[in-house]
N, C-alpha and C positions, 0 to 999 in steps of 0.2 A: 581254836577248834584248827584244823585244817591236819593232811596227812601227807607223807611222804614215802620212797622205798626205805630209805635206811632202816623207818621204825616199823617196816610191817613183820610180822611173827610168823604170817605163813603166805601161802601164794592168794590166799582171799578170807574174807569172815569167815566165817560157820558159825554165827547166829544166825538166829529164824528172823530176827525181829531187835527195834532198838526203842524202847520206853524210857524217857529221860523227863525233866521236872524241865528245860531250857533247851532249845537248837535256835541256834544261829546260824546264818546263810555265811557272812564271813568267817575270815580266815584270819585269828590274829598270832596264830605263829609265824616267824622268820624263817623256819625252814618249812612251811607248809608247801606241796606242790599241787596241791588241790585239794579244796574245801571239804566238809565229812559230808556234807549234800552228797557234791561230785559222787565222790569214790560210796557209797553206799547206793545210787543211782544206776552205780557202774556194774554196782554185783546185787542189784534189785533186793536191796535190806528195805521194808519199809520201816519211817519211824514214827512211832505215835511219842507227842512230844505236849506240853503242859497238863502235864500229870504228878498228882502230889505223892512222888516218889516214897519221901518219908513214911504217911502214911502207910503206904505200899507193903513198904521195909517192915513196916513195924505188924501188921498183919504177918507178914509171912513166917516174921520171927516169935506169933504166937501158936499159931494153927500150923506150919510147919510147911514145905516146897510143896508151889500148886503146880499143875496145869494148866495153860493158858493160851488164848489165841487172841492175835490179835486183827478188826477189822475196821472197814469204814463207810462201808455197802450197807448199810440200813438193816443189814439181819436183825432180826428179833433176838434180843437178850437170851430169853428160855435155848434157843436154837444154839447159839455159841455157847452154851455153857454145856450143852449137850456135844458139843462136837467139842471139846475141852477134855469133857471126863471119858471122853473114847480116844482119847489120844495116849500112848502108850506109857506104863509108869518108868522114870528113872532105871525103878529097881528092876536086874536082870535086861539089863540094853545093852547090849555088844555095839559100839560106836566106834572102836577102833579101826577096825577094817575097812570103816566108813570116811575115816578120813584119813590114813596112812598115804605114802607114796607109792606109785605101782611100781616102783624097782626101784634099783640102788643108785646112788648118786654122791658124786666125793665136794664136800664143803671146803671152801677154804677163806674165805671171810673173815674177818677179826673185825672185835668192836669198831666204832667211829672215834668216841675217842682216843683209842691206844692207836687206831689207824695215823691220827694227826699228830703224835708224839714220838711215833716211830718206839713205842715202848714196848709192843707185841713181841714176845719169845717166837724165833721164828717155829715155824709149823714141822717140825720132824723128828721131833725125839721120840713122840709116840703115836703110834695107829689106834684111833679109836674107831671100833664098831659103833651105831648110836640107832637103835628100833627106835623107830618113828611110828607110837602110836597115837599121834597125833601132837609132835615137840613144835617146840618154839624154837624160832631162829633165832635168838640171843643165847640161847644154850650152846648153840653154836658156834656163834661166835666166838661166848668165854671160852669153850675149849680150845677153840683155834690159837686165843690169847696165851693159854698155858703151854702150846707149844707141841697140839698136839694135830693131826693130819687125821682126817673127819671122814669114818664113809659111813650115810643113813643107809639104812635098808627098811623093807616094808615090815609090817609090824609079823607076817607070819612067817620069813624067814627062818630056818629052820638054826638051832645050834649047829649041825654040823656043817653047813655054809657057813656062816658066821667062823668058825672056826678055822674053816679054809681059810679064811681071807688075815688069818697071822694077826689080831688083833692083841694090842698090848694091854686094851680094854676093854668091856663092853659096857654102855649106859644106856641104862631103860628111862624114856622120854615120859612127858606127864601125857595126858590124853584123857578123854569126855568118858563118860558110861560108868557102869558097874564093872568091878574089876573081875568077878566072880566068873561070870561068861568066859573069860578070855582064857580058857583051859591052854591053847595052843603057847602061848607066851609063858602061863605057870613051867609047862615041860619043858621047856625051851631053858628058863630061867633054873630049871634042877640039873638040865646038861652040860650048863655051864660052870655051876656051882664048883667053887675048888680050880675051877679050870683056868681063871684068868679074873683078873678083880674088876666087879661090877659095884656102877653104882648106879639109883634112880632115884626120881622123884617123881613125887605126884603119884598117879598112877601105874608110874615106873615101883614106886615104893610100896602100893595097894599090893603090887604081882609080886613085888619080894617078900612081902607078908604069906600071903596066898603059898608061892614058892616053899617056903620053911616053915609050913604045916601050918602056921597060921590062921584068923578068918577076918573078914573084911565086913561092915556092917555098913549101913544108910545114916547118914547125919540129919537131925528132925529138918536143917534148913542148909547147911552146910557151911564153909568156912569161905567166904569172898571179899576181897579187898586188898589194902597194904599197907593193912598196921596191926596185924595180929604179934602180941606177945608171944614168942617162944623162949624158952628155958632150955640151954645147952647142958644137960647134966655131968655132962666132962668137966666142966669147966666153971659153972656156974652161975654165967654171963647170961644175958639174957637177950635176944636178938629180934627186932623188930621187923616184921617179916611180910610177905608179901602172897597171899592166897587164893584156890578157885579152887576145890575140891568139894564131892556132895559124900563121898563115902570116907571113912577110916579105918585103920587096920586095930583088932583086940586085942591090946597086949596083952591080955591073961592068959589069952589063949596060942599063943607063941613056948615055946617052949623056950626056960629060963637056962639052962643050961649051954644052950646053943647061940640065943639070943639076949641081947643086951639093947634095951631103950636109953636111949641117946638122949632125946628131946622131947618135952612136954608142952603142950599148948598153955597157957595162963590163962585162957580163959574159959576152958571145962575140960583140964586136963586130959585130952583126949591125947594119942602116939603123936608126933611129928616126926620120930628120927629112929633110927635103930640100927646095928650093925653087928656082925655075927664074930661069936669069941673067939673060932678061928680060925675062920675063912675070908679071905680079901671080899666080903659083900658088905657096902654099907647105901642107907637109905633116909632121904626125909621128905616127909608129906610137903612140904611148905615149896617155895620158888626162890631158892638163890640167886636167879639169875634175873629176879623181878622185871624189870623192861614190861608196865614202867614199876616202879617202888621203890621199897628200901636198898642195899646196898650191904647190910651187916652180914651177911650170910655166905660173901662169896667166895670166901677160902674155904668153903667144899669143895670147890674145884680142884683147889691147891693139895688139897684132903687125898682127891684121886690123884691125881699125878704123882703124889708121895709113896700111894698104895702100889701105882706099877712100876714106878722107881726100885721100891722096894722086890719086887717081881721077878724083877730081869736082874734081879740082885748088884 
């Protein structure tokens, strides 16, 4: 347990509560700068522990994702259940505009491990504009590691304003919520398609699916955790991936003449990756940047760099 600035994936945690089996006030990580308790208290995040989380997960896997509330003030259970039922469903909920940055900024920091070895590529080969729908910082670090200078822009930045920055590539980030209400992003992707190489992750993948004429749907209980097997249909290899999403792209809704499915989830056979057959666009549903999680899919960042190199001729 314990936290530090280098491992933060956002300015602050965006969870509303934390439920765990055990919670210790001690920090056992040698890189820790403060305990988990101090970190969560600083951001006013309540913690509920001594819960049988395995039983809770088994219940969710049976009945599907549920809305819930955390309370310690003695409120009767019937009232808490009513409050939980009154919460908005995730389906139809547009959250990207709530978590995005308020103004554009430049990101220059690479990953800590490469900084220690001076193995990172100088960040001046390609200019990437990254849409922030709730972006994880390790994505930005890995883009820098692969020789990119990165300009991060708010979720509602127009395609015209992005092109005015003269990017070599556009990145579409992960983020929370239902992709279908994010119509502004779908329209921007359509305007950028064929103009510049595009790489999408997680929510960015779902938005690509919508922009290419497909549909998305809500999963029963979502994919969460760091051990999901995904098969790369182009190479035949299986990657162990980190995932955190509640929606998926329906592969049957995509135009087969224009879109090729490149990755599939081996647990439930849902779409985990795709690419355009003639235009420089590809996306994956999982998190190749991990942090935390396996590094099997980090090759996708080099794939993005290769696309930008090809576009430059």
